[in-house]
C-alpha positions, 0 to 999 in steps of 0.5 A, spaced: 747 680 806 751 683 811 754 679 818 748 682 822 742 679 817 746 672 817 747 672 824 740 673 826 738 668 820 743 663 823 740 664 830 733 663 828 735 656 825 739 654 831 733 656 836 728 653 832 731 646 830 735 646 837 729 647 842 726 641 841 732 637 841 734 640 848 727 639 851 727 632 849 734 631 852 732 634 858 726 630 858 730 623 857 735 626 862 730 627 868 727 620 866 734 617 867 735 621 873 728 619 876 729 611 875 736 611 877 734 614 884 728 609 884 733 604 883 738 606 889 732 607 894 730 599 892 738 597 893 738 601 900 732 598 902 734 591 900 741 592 904 737 593 910 733 587 909 726 590 908 722 588 903 721 591 896 714 590 893 713 590 885 708 596 886 714 600 888 717 600 881 710 601 878 708 608 881 702 611 880 697 608 874 693 614 872 686 611 869 685 613 862 679 617 861 676 617 854 671 621 856 675 627 857 679 626 851 673 626 847 670 632 849 677 636 848 678 633 841 671 635 840 672 642 842 678 642 838 675 640 832 669 645 833 674 651 834 679 649 829 673 649 824 671 655 826 677 659 826 679 656 819 672 658 816 673 665 819 680 666 815 677 663 809 681 657 809 679 649 808 675 648 815 674 641 813 681 640 817 677 641 823 673 635 822 679 630 823 679 632 831 672 632 831 671 625 829 677 623 833 673 626 839 667 622 837 670 616 836 673 617 844 666 618 846 663 612 843 669 608 846 667 611 853 660 609 852 661 602 849 666 601 855 662 604 860 656 599 858 660 593 858 662 594 865 655 595 868 
C-alpha cells in the first residue's frame, strides 16, 4: 500500500468520524453563545432598572404535534418497507416506524378527544 492510498484512507476515517464531532461542537458553541447573549441582555436591563420577565428566559415554546409526527413516521415506514421490498431485503423493518406513527396518531386522537 503506497502513501497515496494510506492518505486517502486516513482522510476518509477522519472525515467520517470527525464530522459528527465538529457538528456537535458547533451546536454546543452556538447554544452557549446564545445563552450568554441572553444573560448579558438581562443584566443590562436589570442595571437600567427595567423589569425582566420570566418569559424572557423561556423563549418561544412550540407545541408538539403528534399528528404531524405520526403522519411523517407512517410515510417513512411505508416508504422504507417499499424500498426494502424492491431490493429484496427484509421489508419488515419498515413496520417499525409505521407502527410508531400509528402510536403517535393514537395519542393525538386520545388527547384531542380528552380536551373536548
